[in-house]
N, C-alpha and C positions, 0 to 999 in steps of 0.2 A: 564253607566253600560255595562260591557262586556258580550256578549252573547256567552256562551260556547257550545251551541247546534246549530245543523244545522236546523234553522227555518227560514221561509220566513217572510218578512214584512207583507204579507197578513195574515198569521197565527197569528201574533202578534196583528194586527189590529182587527182581528176577536175576539180574546180573550178580548181585551179592550172593544169592542162594546158589547159583551155578559155581561161583568162584570157591565157596567154602564147602560144597557138598562132599568133597573127598577129604576134607581136613579132619584129622583125628579128634581134635579137642576144640576147634573153633566152630561156632554155630551161629547162623543168622536166626534171630527171633523176631516175631511180629509185635510183641508187646513191649512196653517201656521196660527198661532194664533196672534191676535192683541188685545191689551188692550181695544180698542174701542168696541169690541164685547161683553164685559161684564160690562162696566161702567154703574152704576145705576141699576144693576140687582143683583139677588142672584145666578147667574149662575157660575159654574166652568166648564171651557172647557179644554179638554185634547187632546194632539196630540202626536203620536208616529212615529218615523222615524228610520229605521235601516240603518246605514252607516258602511259598511264593517262588522266587528264583534262587533260593538258598537250599543247601543240602546239609542237614544236621546228622552227623554220623557219631554214634556213641558206642562205647564198648566198656566192658567190665572184666576184670580178672581178680583173682586172689593173689595179691602181691607176694605172699610167702610161698605159694606153691607155683602157680604159672609164672610168676615173676622171678622166681629164684630156683629153689631146689627141684620143683616139678619140671621146670623147663630143662634143667641139667639132666635129669633122669630120662626125659623124653629124647633129648639129643643123644645120650649114651645108648639108649635102646636102638636108635636109628644107626649109629656108628657101628654097633656090634651085630646088626642084622636081627635084632630081637623084635618081638611084637611091640609096636609103638606104645601100646597101652600097659605093658608089663609094669606092675608096681604102681600104677597111676589110676586104677579104677576105684576111686574114693567116693564115699557118700558125703554129701553136704550135711552139715549139722543144722538142726532146726532151731529157730529162734522163738 
């Protein structure tokens, strides 16, 4: 994405942090992303980096959980008024 505005990377990071601060499973992280950070979890991690006038936005999820069954369970929890985390507080496996 090309950034046509004069905006600092710090301002962009602040916007992302504010947007995701109340999200149950989506988090902004300052360091580069690695798939190992989300394997066997329902987390989605987002990272933003400004390079010249371009914005590099990266994200990672575990496709089997956040991308499928975990997302379905999260949606069901919301539909039935349950705690959004019910059944989804999983620990990542170590490599």
